All heavy atoms as a GROMACS GRO file, in nm:
protein
  562
    1MET      N    1   0.464  -1.453   0.983
    1MET     CA    2   0.458  -1.330   0.907
    1MET      C    3   0.574  -1.240   0.950
    1MET      O    4   0.599  -1.221   1.066
    1MET     CB    5   0.324  -1.262   0.935
    1MET     CG    6   0.294  -1.149   0.843
    1MET     SD    7   0.134  -1.068   0.875
    1MET     CE    8   0.021  -1.202   0.854
    2THR      N    9   0.645  -1.183   0.853
    2THR     CA   10   0.758  -1.096   0.884
    2THR      C   11   0.729  -0.956   0.835
    2THR      O   12   0.651  -0.936   0.743
    2THR     CB   13   0.887  -1.147   0.816
    2THR    OG1   14   0.865  -1.149   0.675
    2THR    CG2   15   0.925  -1.284   0.865
    3ALA      N   16   0.791  -0.859   0.899
    3ALA     CA   17   0.771  -0.719   0.858
    3ALA      C   18   0.838  -0.696   0.724
    3ALA      O   19   0.946  -0.744   0.697
    3ALA     CB   20   0.829  -0.625   0.963
    4ALA      N   21   0.771  -0.619   0.638
    4ALA     CA   22   0.823  -0.591   0.504
    4ALA      C   23   0.931  -0.484   0.506
    4ALA      O   24   1.004  -0.470   0.411
    4ALA     CB   25   0.709  -0.548   0.413
    5MET      N   26   0.943  -0.409   0.613
    5MET     CA   27   1.042  -0.302   0.621
    5MET      C   28   1.126  -0.326   0.745
    5MET      O   29   1.075  -0.331   0.855
    5MET     CB   30   0.972  -0.166   0.626
    5MET     CG   31   0.884  -0.140   0.506
    5MET     SD   32   0.791   0.012   0.518
    5MET     CE   33   0.917   0.131   0.479
    6ASP      N   34   1.257  -0.343   0.725
    6ASP     CA   35   1.347  -0.368   0.838
    6ASP      C   36   1.352  -0.249   0.932
    6ASP      O   37   1.351  -0.134   0.890
    6ASP     CB   38   1.488  -0.398   0.787
    6ASP     CG   39   1.495  -0.528   0.710
    6ASP    OD1   40   1.410  -0.616   0.735
    6ASP    OD2   41   1.585  -0.541   0.626
    7GLY      N   42   1.356  -0.276   1.061
    7GLY     CA   43   1.377  -0.173   1.161
    7GLY      C   44   1.253  -0.095   1.201
    7GLY      O   45   1.264   0.001   1.276
    8VAL      N   46   1.136  -0.132   1.152
    8VAL     CA   47   1.014  -0.063   1.191
    8VAL      C   48   0.912  -0.166   1.239
    8VAL      O   49   0.913  -0.280   1.197
    8VAL     CB   50   0.953   0.020   1.076
    8VAL    CG1   51   1.046   0.132   1.035
    8VAL    CG2   52   0.919  -0.066   0.956
    9SER      N   53   0.826  -0.123   1.327
    9SER     CA   54   0.722  -0.212   1.378
    9SER      C   55   0.606  -0.218   1.279
    9SER      O   56   0.556  -0.116   1.235
    9SER     CB   57   0.669  -0.158   1.512
    9SER     OG   58   0.772  -0.154   1.606
   10ALA      N   59   0.564  -0.340   1.247
   10ALA     CA   60   0.450  -0.357   1.158
   10ALA      C   61   0.323  -0.318   1.232
   10ALA      O   62   0.305  -0.351   1.348
   10ALA     CB   63   0.442  -0.502   1.111
   11ASN      N   64   0.239  -0.242   1.166
   11ASN     CA   65   0.110  -0.204   1.225
   11ASN      C   66  -0.005  -0.229   1.127
   11ASN      O   67  -0.117  -0.191   1.152
   11ASN     CB   68   0.112  -0.057   1.269
   11ASN     CG   69   0.127   0.040   1.155
   11ASN    OD1   70   0.134   0.003   1.038
   11ASN    ND2   71   0.135   0.169   1.187
   12SER      N   72   0.026  -0.293   1.015
   12SER     CA   73  -0.072  -0.320   0.912
   12SER      C   74  -0.038  -0.451   0.844
   12SER      O   75   0.076  -0.497   0.852
   12SER     CB   76  -0.069  -0.209   0.807
   12SER     OG   77  -0.193  -0.150   0.789
   13SER      N   78  -0.135  -0.508   0.774
   13SER     CA   79  -0.113  -0.628   0.694
   13SER      C   80  -0.152  -0.598   0.551
   13SER      O   81  -0.256  -0.538   0.526
   13SER     CB   82  -0.198  -0.743   0.746
   13SER     OG   83  -0.158  -0.780   0.875
   14CYS      N   84  -0.070  -0.641   0.458
   14CYS     CA   85  -0.096  -0.619   0.316
   14CYS      C   86  -0.223  -0.693   0.275
   14CYS      O   87  -0.237  -0.813   0.301
   14CYS     CB   88   0.022  -0.666   0.234
   14CYS     SG   89   0.002  -0.644   0.056
   15SER      N   90  -0.314  -0.623   0.209
   15SER     CA   91  -0.438  -0.685   0.165
   15SER      C   92  -0.417  -0.775   0.044
   15SER      O   93  -0.507  -0.848   0.006
   15SER     CB   94  -0.545  -0.579   0.136
   15SER     OG   95  -0.502  -0.493   0.033
   16ARG      N   96  -0.298  -0.772  -0.013
   16ARG     CA   97  -0.267  -0.856  -0.130
   16ARG      C   98  -0.192  -0.983  -0.092
   16ARG      O   99  -0.229  -1.091  -0.132
   16ARG     CB  100  -0.186  -0.775  -0.230
   16ARG     CG  101  -0.161  -0.845  -0.361
   16ARG     CD  102  -0.088  -0.750  -0.455
   16ARG     NE  103  -0.074  -0.806  -0.587
   16ARG     CZ  104   0.025  -0.776  -0.668
   16ARG    NH1  105   0.119  -0.690  -0.630
   16ARG    NH2  106   0.032  -0.829  -0.787
   17CYS      N  107  -0.086  -0.970  -0.010
   17CYS     CA  108  -0.002  -1.086   0.021
   17CYS      C  109  -0.004  -1.125   0.169
   17CYS      O  110   0.045  -1.232   0.204
   17CYS     CB  111   0.141  -1.063  -0.024
   17CYS     SG  112   0.233  -0.945   0.078
   18GLY      N  113  -0.055  -1.038   0.255
   18GLY     CA  114  -0.067  -1.068   0.397
   18GLY      C  115   0.054  -1.035   0.483
   18GLY      O  116   0.049  -1.050   0.604
   19VAL      N  117   0.162  -0.988   0.424
   19VAL     CA  118   0.282  -0.955   0.501
   19VAL      C  119   0.257  -0.834   0.590
   19VAL      O  120   0.179  -0.745   0.556
   19VAL     CB  121   0.403  -0.932   0.407
   19VAL    CG1  122   0.393  -0.801   0.332
   19VAL    CG2  123   0.534  -0.936   0.484
   20GLY      N  124   0.320  -0.832   0.707
   20GLY     CA  125   0.310  -0.717   0.796
   20GLY      C  126   0.403  -0.605   0.751
   20GLY      O  127   0.513  -0.631   0.703
   21PHE      N  128   0.358  -0.482   0.766
   21PHE     CA  129   0.440  -0.366   0.729
   21PHE      C  130   0.393  -0.246   0.810
   21PHE      O  131   0.289  -0.250   0.875
   21PHE     CB  132   0.431  -0.336   0.578
   21PHE     CG  133   0.296  -0.288   0.534
   21PHE    CD1  134   0.272  -0.152   0.517
   21PHE    CD2  135   0.192  -0.376   0.512
   21PHE    CE1  136   0.147  -0.106   0.479
   21PHE    CE2  137   0.067  -0.331   0.472
   21PHE     CZ  138   0.044  -0.196   0.456
   22ARG      N  139   0.468  -0.138   0.807
   22ARG     CA  140   0.429  -0.016   0.877
   22ARG      C  141   0.361   0.079   0.780
   22ARG      O  142   0.418   0.118   0.678
   22ARG     CB  143   0.549   0.054   0.938
   22ARG     CG  144   0.506   0.188   1.002
   22ARG     CD  145   0.599   0.239   1.106
   22ARG     NE  146   0.550   0.364   1.160
   22ARG     CZ  147   0.466   0.374   1.262
   22ARG    NH1  148   0.423   0.266   1.322
   22ARG    NH2  149   0.426   0.492   1.306
   23CYS      N  150   0.238   0.115   0.814
   23CYS     CA  151   0.162   0.215   0.739
   23CYS      C  152   0.168   0.344   0.819
   23CYS      O  153   0.129   0.346   0.936
   23CYS     CB  154   0.018   0.169   0.721
   23CYS     SG  155  -0.089   0.296   0.650
   24GLY      N  156   0.216   0.450   0.758
   24GLY     CA  157   0.225   0.578   0.825
   24GLY      C  158   0.090   0.637   0.861
   24GLY      O  159   0.075   0.704   0.963
   25MET      N  160  -0.012   0.609   0.779
   25MET     CA  161  -0.146   0.660   0.809
   25MET      C  162  -0.201   0.595   0.934
   25MET      O  163  -0.262   0.661   1.017
   25MET     CB  164  -0.239   0.636   0.690
   25MET     CG  165  -0.205   0.722   0.569
   25MET     SD  166  -0.308   0.684   0.424
   25MET     CE  167  -0.465   0.748   0.477
   26VAL      N  168  -0.180   0.465   0.948
   26VAL     CA  169  -0.225   0.393   1.068
   26VAL      C  170  -0.145   0.438   1.189
   26VAL      O  171  -0.198   0.456   1.298
   26VAL     CB  172  -0.214   0.240   1.050
   26VAL    CG1  173  -0.238   0.167   1.181
   26VAL    CG2  174  -0.310   0.191   0.944
   27GLY      N  175  -0.014   0.459   1.170
   27GLY     CA  176   0.075   0.494   1.279
   27GLY      C  177   0.070   0.639   1.321
   27GLY      O  178   0.136   0.679   1.416
   28GLY      N  179  -0.007   0.722   1.250
   28GLY     CA  180  -0.017   0.863   1.285
   28GLY      C  181   0.103   0.946   1.243
   28GLY      O  182   0.126   1.056   1.292
   29ASP      N  183   0.183   0.892   1.148
   29ASP     CA  184   0.299   0.966   1.099
   29ASP      C  185   0.254   1.086   1.016
   29ASP      O  186   0.141   1.090   0.968
   29ASP     CB  187   0.387   0.874   1.012
   29ASP     CG  188   0.437   0.752   1.088
   29ASP    OD1  189   0.432   0.751   1.212
   29ASP    OD2  190   0.483   0.657   1.021
   30SER      N  191   0.343   1.182   0.995
   30SER     CA  192   0.307   1.298   0.915
   30SER      C  193   0.286   1.261   0.769
   30SER      O  194   0.211   1.327   0.698
   30SER     CB  195   0.414   1.407   0.926
   30SER     OG  196   0.539   1.359   0.882
   31GLU      N  197   0.352   1.155   0.721
   31GLU     CA  198   0.328   1.100   0.589
   31GLU      C  199   0.373   0.956   0.587
   31GLU      O  200   0.445   0.911   0.675
   31GLU     CB  201   0.396   1.180   0.478
   31GLU     CG  202   0.546   1.168   0.474
   31GLU     CD  203   0.607   1.246   0.358
   31GLU    OE1  204   0.543   1.340   0.307
   31GLU    OE2  205   0.718   1.212   0.318
   32CYS      N  206   0.327   0.883   0.488
   32CYS     CA  207   0.359   0.741   0.476
   32CYS      C  208   0.465   0.722   0.367
   32CYS      O  209   0.479   0.806   0.277
   32CYS     CB  210   0.231   0.663   0.441
   32CYS     SG  211   0.250   0.484   0.447
   33TRP      N  212   0.538   0.612   0.375
   33TRP     CA  213   0.639   0.578   0.274
   33TRP      C  214   0.579   0.575   0.134
   33TRP      O  215   0.646   0.602   0.035
   33TRP     CB  216   0.705   0.443   0.306
   33TRP     CG  217   0.604   0.332   0.317
   33TRP    CD1  218   0.544   0.288   0.431
   33TRP    CD2  219   0.548   0.257   0.210
   33TRP    NE1  220   0.452   0.190   0.403
   33TRP    CE2  221   0.454   0.168   0.267
   33TRP    CE3  222   0.566   0.255   0.073
   33TRP    CZ2  223   0.379   0.079   0.191
   33TRP    CZ3  224   0.492   0.165  -0.003
   33TRP    CH2  225   0.400   0.078   0.057
   34CYS      N  226   0.450   0.544   0.123
   34CYS     CA  227   0.387   0.526  -0.008
   34CYS      C  228   0.376   0.657  -0.088
   34CYS      O  229   0.362   0.652  -0.211
   34CYS     CB  230   0.251   0.459   0.004
   34CYS     SG  231   0.125   0.557   0.089
   35VAL      N  232   0.384   0.772  -0.023
   35VAL     CA  233   0.371   0.899  -0.096
   35VAL      C  234   0.491   0.923  -0.188
   35VAL      O  235   0.483   1.007  -0.276
   35VAL     CB  236   0.350   1.020  -0.002
   35VAL    CG1  237   0.225   1.003   0.082
   35VAL    CG2  238   0.471   1.045   0.085
   36LYS      N  239   0.598   0.847  -0.169
   36LYS     CA  240   0.716   0.863  -0.254
   36LYS      C  241   0.702   0.790  -0.388
   36LYS      O  242   0.779   0.814  -0.480
   36LYS     CB  243   0.840   0.814  -0.180
   36LYS     CG  244   0.873   0.903  -0.061
   36LYS     CD  245   0.989   0.847   0.018
   36LYS     CE  246   1.032   0.936   0.131
   36LYS     NZ  247   0.934   0.965   0.231
   37LEU      N  248   0.601   0.704  -0.400
   37LEU     CA  249   0.576   0.633  -0.526
   37LEU      C  250   0.488   0.718  -0.615
   37LEU      O  251   0.416   0.805  -0.567
   37LEU     CB  252   0.508   0.499  -0.498
   37LEU     CG  253   0.593   0.395  -0.424
   37LEU    CD1  254   0.510   0.273  -0.389
   37LEU    CD2  255   0.713   0.354  -0.508
   38PRO      N  256   0.489   0.691  -0.747
   38PRO     CA  257   0.400   0.765  -0.837
   38PRO      C  258   0.254   0.746  -0.796
   38PRO      O  259   0.215   0.638  -0.753
   38PRO     CB  260   0.427   0.701  -0.974
   38PRO     CG  261   0.562   0.639  -0.962
   38PRO     CD  262   0.575   0.597  -0.818
   39HIS      N  263   0.176   0.850  -0.811
   39HIS     CA  264   0.035   0.847  -0.773
   39HIS      C  265  -0.046   0.790  -0.889
   39HIS      O  266  -0.086   0.863  -0.979
   39HIS     CB  267  -0.012   0.987  -0.736
   39HIS     CG  268   0.059   1.040  -0.615
   39HIS    ND1  269  -0.005   1.070  -0.499
   39HIS    CD2  270   0.190   1.066  -0.593
   39HIS    CE1  271   0.083   1.112  -0.409
   39HIS    NE2  272   0.201   1.111  -0.465
   40ILE      N  273  -0.070   0.659  -0.884
   40ILE     CA  274  -0.139   0.591  -0.994
   40ILE      C  275  -0.280   0.550  -0.959
   40ILE      O  276  -0.353   0.503  -1.044
   40ILE     CB  277  -0.060   0.468  -1.039
   40ILE    CG1  278  -0.038   0.375  -0.921
   40ILE    CG2  279   0.072   0.507  -1.102
   40ILE    CD1  280  -0.040   0.231  -0.958
   41MET      N  281  -0.318   0.562  -0.832
   41MET     CA  282  -0.454   0.529  -0.790
   41MET      C  283  -0.486   0.614  -0.669
   41MET      O  284  -0.396   0.663  -0.600
   41MET     CB  285  -0.468   0.381  -0.760
   41MET     CG  286  -0.377   0.325  -0.655
   41MET     SD  287  -0.395   0.145  -0.654
   41MET     CE  288  -0.261   0.101  -0.549
   42PRO      N  289  -0.614   0.633  -0.641
   42PRO     CA  290  -0.650   0.720  -0.528
   42PRO      C  291  -0.610   0.661  -0.394
   42PRO      O  292  -0.608   0.539  -0.377
   42PRO     CB  293  -0.802   0.733  -0.538
   42PRO     CG  294  -0.847   0.629  -0.633
   42PRO     CD  295  -0.729   0.583  -0.712
   43VAL      N  296  -0.577   0.748  -0.303
   43VAL     CA  297  -0.549   0.708  -0.166
   43VAL      C  298  -0.684   0.686  -0.098
   43VAL      O  299  -0.778   0.763  -0.121
   43VAL     CB  300  -0.470   0.819  -0.092
   43VAL    CG1  301  -0.451   0.787   0.055
   43VAL    CG2  302  -0.336   0.842  -0.161
   44PRO      N  303  -0.698   0.582  -0.016
   44PRO     CA  304  -0.827   0.559   0.049
   44PRO      C  305  -0.869   0.680   0.131
   44PRO      O  306  -0.787   0.746   0.192
   44PRO     CB  307  -0.803   0.438   0.139
   44PRO     CG  308  -0.663   0.395   0.119
   44PRO     CD  309  -0.596   0.489   0.024
   45SER      N  310  -1.000   0.708   0.134
   45SER     CA  311  -1.049   0.824   0.207
   45SER      C  312  -1.054   0.801   0.357
   45SER      O  313  -1.041   0.894   0.434
   45SER     CB  314  -1.187   0.864   0.156
   45SER     OG  315  -1.277   0.757   0.174
   46GLY      N  316  -1.072   0.678   0.400
   46GLY     CA  317  -1.078   0.647   0.542
   46GLY      C  318  -0.950   0.583   0.587
   46GLY      O  319  -0.861   0.555   0.507
   47PRO      N  320  -0.938   0.557   0.717
   47PRO     CA  321  -0.817   0.491   0.765
   47PRO      C  322  -0.809   0.350   0.709
   47PRO      O  323  -0.910   0.281   0.697
   47PRO     CB  324  -0.834   0.490   0.917
   47PRO     CG  325  -0.975   0.526   0.945
   47PRO     CD  326  -1.032   0.588   0.821
   48PRO      N  327  -0.688   0.305   0.672
   48PRO     CA  328  -0.673   0.171   0.618
   48PRO      C  329  -0.696   0.064   0.724
   48PRO      O  330  -0.681   0.089   0.843
   48PRO     CB  331  -0.529   0.168   0.569
   48PRO     CG  332  -0.462   0.286   0.625
   48PRO     CD  333  -0.567   0.381   0.674
   49SER      N  334  -0.733  -0.053   0.678
   49SER     CA  335  -0.753  -0.165   0.769
   49SER      C  336  -0.619  -0.216   0.819
   49SER      O  337  -0.522  -0.221   0.744
   49SER     CB  338  -0.825  -0.278   0.696
   49SER     OG  339  -0.824  -0.395   0.772
   50THR      N  340  -0.612  -0.253   0.943
   50THR     CA  341  -0.488  -0.310   0.997
   50THR      C  342  -0.495  -0.462   0.999
   50THR      O  343  -0.404  -0.527   1.044
   50THR     CB  344  -0.463  -0.260   1.141
   50THR    OG1  345  -0.574  -0.298   1.222
   50THR    CG2  346  -0.444  -0.112   1.145
   51THR      N  347  -0.602  -0.519   0.945
   51THR     CA  348  -0.620  -0.664   0.951
   51THR      C  349  -0.597  -0.734   0.820
   51THR      O  350  -0.584  -0.856   0.816
   51THR     CB  351  -0.764  -0.696   0.996
   51THR    OG1  352  -0.854  -0.648   0.897
   51THR    CG2  353  -0.795  -0.635   1.130
   52GLY      N  354  -0.591  -0.662   0.710
   52GLY     CA  355  -0.580  -0.725   0.580
   52GLY      C  356  -0.710  -0.791   0.538
   52GLY      O  357  -0.714  -0.874   0.448
   53ALA      N  358  -0.820  -0.755   0.603
   53ALA     CA  359  -0.950  -0.814   0.574
   53ALA      C  360  -0.996  -0.771   0.435
   53ALA      O  361  -0.950  -0.672   0.382
   53ALA     CB  362  -1.051  -0.767   0.679
   54PRO      N  363  -1.090  -0.847   0.376
   54PRO     CA  364  -1.144  -0.806   0.247
   54PRO      C  365  -1.192  -0.661   0.254
   54PRO      O  366  -1.251  -0.619   0.352
   54PRO     CB  367  -1.261  -0.902   0.226
   54PRO     CG  368  -1.225  -1.023   0.306
   54PRO     CD  369  -1.149  -0.969   0.426
   55GLY      N  370  -1.161  -0.586   0.151
   55GLY     CA  371  -1.197  -0.445   0.147
   55GLY      C  372  -1.084  -0.356   0.197
   55GLY      O  373  -1.090  -0.236   0.182
   56ALA      N  374  -0.981  -0.415   0.256
   56ALA     CA  375  -0.866  -0.336   0.300
   56ALA      C  376  -0.798  -0.278   0.178
   56ALA      O  377  -0.800  -0.338   0.071
   56ALA     CB  378  -0.771  -0.423   0.381
   57SER      N  379  -0.737  -0.162   0.191
   57SER     CA  380  -0.681  -0.098   0.073
   57SER      C  381  -0.532  -0.072   0.081
   57SER      O  382  -0.476  -0.020  -0.014
   57SER     CB  383  -0.756   0.032   0.048
   57SER     OG  384  -0.756   0.111   0.164
   58CYS      N  385  -0.467  -0.105   0.190
   58CYS     CA  386  -0.323  -0.084   0.199
   58CYS      C  387  -0.246  -0.204   0.145
   58CYS      O  388  -0.287  -0.318   0.163
   58CYS     CB  389  -0.281  -0.062   0.344
   58CYS     SG  390  -0.296   0.108   0.396
   59PHE      N  391  -0.135  -0.173   0.081
   59PHE     CA  392  -0.046  -0.276   0.029
   59PHE      C  393   0.093  -0.256   0.088
   59PHE      O  394   0.133  -0.142   0.116
   59PHE     CB  395  -0.037  -0.268  -0.124
   59PHE     CG  396  -0.170  -0.283  -0.192
   59PHE    CD1  397  -0.234  -0.174  -0.246
   59PHE    CD2  398  -0.230  -0.407  -0.203
   59PHE    CE1  399  -0.356  -0.186  -0.310
   59PHE    CE2  400  -0.353  -0.422  -0.265
   59PHE     CZ  401  -0.416  -0.311  -0.319
   60CYS      N  402   0.168  -0.364   0.104
   60CYS     CA  403   0.306  -0.355   0.153
   60CYS      C  404   0.393  -0.289   0.046
   60CYS      O  405   0.352  -0.277  -0.070
   60CYS     CB  406   0.358  -0.495   0.188
   60CYS     SG  407   0.387  -0.602   0.046
   61PRO      N  408   0.513  -0.246   0.081
   61PRO     CA  409   0.600  -0.181  -0.018
   61PRO      C  410   0.624  -0.265  -0.143
   61PRO      O  411   0.620  -0.213  -0.254
   61PRO     CB  412   0.730  -0.158   0.060
   61PRO     CG  413   0.685  -0.143   0.201
   61PRO     CD  414   0.572  -0.240   0.216
   62ALA      N  415   0.647  -0.396  -0.128
   62ALA     CA  416   0.675  -0.481  -0.244
   62ALA      C  417   0.553  -0.490  -0.336
   62ALA      O  418   0.566  -0.478  -0.458
   62ALA     CB  419   0.719  -0.620  -0.199
   63CYS      N  420   0.436  -0.513  -0.279
   63CYS     CA  421   0.314  -0.525  -0.361
   63CYS      C  422   0.279  -0.392  -0.426
   63CYS      O  423   0.244  -0.389  -0.545
   63CYS     CB  424   0.197  -0.576  -0.277
   63CYS     SG  425   0.207  -0.754  -0.241
   64LEU      N  426   0.287  -0.282  -0.352
   64LEU     CA  427   0.252  -0.153  -0.411
   64LEU      C  428   0.350  -0.115  -0.522
   64LEU      O  429   0.311  -0.061  -0.625
   64LEU     CB  430   0.245  -0.043  -0.305
   64LEU     CG  431   0.192   0.091  -0.355
   64LEU    CD1  432   0.054   0.078  -0.421
   64LEU    CD2  433   0.185   0.192  -0.241
   65GLN      N  434   0.477  -0.149  -0.505
   65GLN     CA  435   0.575  -0.123  -0.612
   65GLN      C  436   0.541  -0.205  -0.736
   65GLN      O  437   0.545  -0.154  -0.847
   65GLN     CB  438   0.717  -0.157  -0.565
   65GLN     CG  439   0.823  -0.122  -0.667
   65GLN     CD  440   0.834   0.026  -0.692
   65GLN    OE1  441   0.862   0.103  -0.601
   65GLN    NE2  442   0.811   0.069  -0.815
   66GLN      N  443   0.502  -0.332  -0.717
   66GLN     CA  444   0.464  -0.417  -0.831
   66GLN      C  445   0.339  -0.363  -0.900
   66GLN      O  446   0.333  -0.357  -1.023
   66GLN     CB  447   0.441  -0.560  -0.784
   66GLN     CG  448   0.409  -0.655  -0.898
   66GLN     CD  449   0.524  -0.671  -0.994
   66GLN    OE1  450   0.636  -0.698  -0.952
   66GLN    NE2  451   0.499  -0.654  -1.123
   67ILE      N  452   0.240  -0.323  -0.824
   67ILE     CA  453   0.116  -0.267  -0.880
   67ILE      C  454   0.148  -0.140  -0.958
   67ILE      O  455   0.100  -0.119  -1.069
   67ILE     CB  456   0.012  -0.240  -0.769
   67ILE    CG1  457  -0.038  -0.372  -0.710
   67ILE    CG2  458  -0.104  -0.156  -0.822
   67ILE    CD1  459  -0.112  -0.356  -0.578
   68THR      N  460   0.232  -0.055  -0.900
   68THR     CA  461   0.272   0.070  -0.966
   68THR      C  462   0.343   0.042  -1.097
   68THR      O  463   0.311   0.100  -1.201
   68THR     CB  464   0.363   0.153  -0.872
   68THR    OG1  465   0.291   0.182  -0.753
   68THR    CG2  466   0.407   0.283  -0.937
   69ASP      N  467   0.440  -0.051  -1.094
   69ASP     CA  468   0.514  -0.086  -1.215
   69ASP      C  469   0.420  -0.142  -1.323
   69ASP      O  470   0.428  -0.103  -1.439
   69ASP     CB  471   0.622  -0.189  -1.184
   69ASP     CG  472   0.736  -0.132  -1.101
   69ASP    OD1  473   0.746  -0.008  -1.086
   69ASP    OD2  474   0.815  -0.213  -1.048
   70ASP      N  475   0.330  -0.233  -1.282
   70ASP     CA  476   0.237  -0.293  -1.378
   70ASP      C  477   0.147  -0.188  -1.441
   70ASP      O  478   0.126  -0.188  -1.562
   70ASP     CB  479   0.150  -0.399  -1.309
   70ASP     CG  480   0.227  -0.524  -1.271
   70ASP    OD1  481   0.345  -0.540  -1.314
   70ASP    OD2  482   0.171  -0.606  -1.194
   71ARG      N  483   0.095  -0.096  -1.362
   71ARG     CA  484   0.003   0.006  -1.415
   71ARG      C  485   0.075   0.107  -1.502
   71ARG      O  486   0.018   0.159  -1.597
   71ARG     CB  487  -0.071   0.076  -1.302
   71ARG     CG  488  -0.172  -0.016  -1.238
   71ARG     CD  489  -0.264   0.057  -1.146
   71ARG     NE  490  -0.359  -0.035  -1.085
   71ARG     CZ  491  -0.458   0.001  -1.007
   71ARG    NH1  492  -0.476   0.128  -0.979
   71ARG    NH2  493  -0.538  -0.088  -0.955
   72GLN      N  494   0.200   0.137  -1.470
   72GLN     CA  495   0.275   0.233  -1.551
   72GLN      C  496   0.312   0.175  -1.687
   72GLN      O  497   0.331   0.248  -1.783
   72GLN     CB  498   0.401   0.279  -1.479
   72GLN     CG  499   0.373   0.374  -1.366
   72GLN     CD  500   0.500   0.424  -1.300
   72GLN    OE1  501   0.594   0.349  -1.279
   72GLN    NE2  502   0.501   0.550  -1.265
   73HIS      N  503   0.323   0.043  -1.696
   73HIS     CA  504   0.365  -0.021  -1.820
   73HIS      C  505   0.250  -0.082  -1.899
   73HIS      O  506   0.272  -0.137  -2.006
   73HIS     CB  507   0.471  -0.127  -1.791
   73HIS     CG  508   0.597  -0.067  -1.737
   73HIS    ND1  509   0.627  -0.068  -1.603
   73HIS    CD2  510   0.698  -0.001  -1.798
   73HIS    CE1  511   0.742  -0.005  -1.584
   73HIS    NE2  512   0.787   0.036  -1.700
   74SER      N  513   0.127  -0.073  -1.847
   74SER     CA  514   0.012  -0.128  -1.921
   74SER      C  515  -0.046  -0.018  -2.009
   74SER      O  516  -0.042   0.100  -1.974
   74SER     CB  517  -0.092  -0.183  -1.825
   74SER     OG  518  -0.148  -0.081  -1.749
   75PRO      N  519  -0.100  -0.057  -2.124
   75PRO     CA  520  -0.160   0.044  -2.211
   75PRO      C  521  -0.281   0.110  -2.146
   75PRO      O  522  -0.355   0.046  -2.072
   75PRO     CB  523  -0.202  -0.034  -2.336
   75PRO     CG  524  -0.187  -0.178  -2.303
   75PRO     CD  525  -0.109  -0.190  -2.175
   76SER      N  526  -0.299   0.238  -2.172
   76SER     CA  527  -0.413   0.312  -2.119
   76SER      C  528  -0.540   0.267  -2.190
   76SER      O  529  -0.537   0.242  -2.310
   76SER     CB  530  -0.395   0.462  -2.139
   76SER     OG  531  -0.282   0.504  -2.068
   77PRO      N  532  -0.651   0.260  -2.117
   77PRO     CA  533  -0.777   0.225  -2.184
   77PRO      C  534  -0.819   0.334  -2.282
   77PRO      O  535  -0.787   0.451  -2.263
   77PRO     CB  536  -0.877   0.212  -2.069
   77PRO     CG  537  -0.814   0.280  -1.952
   77PRO     CD  538  -0.667   0.283  -1.975
   78ALA      N  539  -0.890   0.293  -2.385
   78ALA     CA  540  -0.940   0.389  -2.484
   78ALA      C  541  -1.040   0.482  -2.418
   78ALA      O  542  -1.119   0.441  -2.334
   78ALA     CB  543  -1.004   0.315  -2.600
   79ARG      N  544  -1.038   0.608  -2.457
   79ARG     CA  545  -1.131   0.708  -2.402
   79ARG      C  546  -1.224   0.753  -2.510
   79ARG      O  547  -1.188   0.763  -2.626
   79ARG     CB  548  -1.053   0.826  -2.345
   79ARG     CG  549  -0.966   0.784  -2.229
   79ARG     CD  550  -0.893   0.904  -2.174
   79ARG     NE  551  -0.798   0.858  -2.074
   79ARG     CZ  552  -0.796   0.897  -1.951
   79ARG    NH1  553  -0.884   0.984  -1.909
   79ARG    NH2  554  -0.707   0.853  -1.866
   80ASP      N  555  -1.346   0.785  -2.470
   80ASP     CA  556  -1.447   0.835  -2.567
   80ASP      C  557  -1.423   0.978  -2.601
   80ASP      O  558  -1.381   1.059  -2.530
   80ASP     CB  559  -1.588   0.820  -2.508
   80ASP     CG  560  -1.624   0.674  -2.491
   80ASP    OD1  561  -1.575   0.591  -2.570
   80ASP    OD2  562  -1.703   0.644  -2.400
   0.00000   0.00000   0.00000
């Protein structure tokens, strides 16, 4: 497993692909790299899993970018 971001220590595993990456929330940073992406889904209320176990909610930069792109380009569901 390799870190998804060069020059930083991985402290989390992507729950989608399993790659190691640095999560600012896990690392105690003032903010995480993910806040720079469009807000298309809620941020988890609790601390993210560092194991990538089922139910984990953090994604690596590549996966979160793909999810963001897919959701921004998919049609919105019909509303009542």
